[in-house]
Residue, then its C-alpha position, 0 to 999 in steps of 0.5 A: m906616755n910621750r904620745l899622750l903628752f905630744p898634744l899639749l903644745p898644739v892645744l896651747v896654740l889653738a887656745w889663743p883667740t883669733l882677734p882682728a889685727h887692730a884689737h891685738a895692737q890695742a891690747q899690746t899698746e895698753t899692756a906694754p911697759a912704758a919703756a917698751p920700744a914703740a915698734a914692738s908695741s904698735a906692730a900688728f900681732l902675727d898669727l902663724r897658725g895658718q902660715a904655709p911653707i914658703q919657697g924661694d931661690a936658694a942660688a939667688g939667696a946665696g948672692k944676697a947672703t954676704v953680709c949675713m956671713a959676718c955673724h952667721g958664718p959663710q956656711g950658716i954656722a955662727v961665728a960666735p955663740n950668741f948668734p944662731n946657726l941658720a944652716g939646715q933651719s926651716a926655710t919658713y921659720l927663717y922667712v918668718q923671722l926676717k919678716q918680723f924684723h922687717d915689719g917691726q914685730r921683732t926689733d934688734p939693733v943689727m937685724s932690724g936694719q938688715a931686714a928693712p930694705l929686703s923685699d919679700t922675694d929677697m927674704r924667701n930666697l935668703a931663707s931658702h939658701f940657709a935652709s939648703l946648707a948642711p947643719k952643724p955636725a952632731g956632737a957628743a950628746d949630754n944625756s944628763a937626766r934633767g935636760a933630756q927629761l925636760f925635753l922628751t917628757g917634760n914635768p907634769d907635776r910642775g906643768i912643764p910640757p915636753c919640748q919634743g911635742c913641737h920641736g920633735s924628739d930629735a930637736l929637728g923641728p916638725r917634718v913631713q912624714p911619709t904617710r901623714s902630715p907633720h906633727p904638729p902641722w906647722s912649718t914655723i917651729p925651729r930646729l933647736r938641735g946644735q944651737s949654742a947653750i949661750y944662745l938658747t939660754k938667752r932665748l928661753t930667758d927672753f921668752r920667760n921675761g916677755i921680751r919677744p912679743g908679736s906672734s902666736n908662737t911667741r905666746v906659746m913659748e912665753g907660757v912654757a918658759r914661765t914654768l922653767d926655773d934657771a936650772d931647767v933653762q941651763a939643763l935644756a940649753a946644755y942638752l940641746s947644744s950637745l946634740 
């Protein structure tokens, strides 16, 4: 059953039309709420379907990471539950997030300012540094029926696809397998395993409310999150944070 459900999210991604950058920007400008930040409405749409895995110098990135430690910790494990853990995350995912803050597809009072002066090489190196760190140790899994079921099998009756279709059955994100390409074949999908429930709840709620515009991945997550009610969000966050 799981293998049959796996293709649901890749199909959602491929269903998004590839429009010229100016057309995406125009559409966002026309549909964005009046109170939306100017940067979010005018920044070009970022199609991540063809994003190649990035490479960087992890040692050079470590030399640039001092300021990051204030929120994300010296070893990439966040100092507070409202910040994400970066250790062991996909380098390509981290690079894309930094680039989105740098270019204005994402805005944040702290991260926008931190990313603005970074060069492309800086962002690749920082991403490679945090990707090289040991991830948060595993905890005691919360195998509550609701959270585990939503993540592993979804709920077809309510149109909820299984999260593992993109994030992997172990919530580590897609990885290259010994005999085949990653499934799905993108390197921009994050590791969710061990992120705090507070952080995950906020991110899912933001997707559901359309607060994170700017990329093809965001469009997929907005569609998925809108199928979830508050109890679903809480159950998924509890399950993933316990892994």
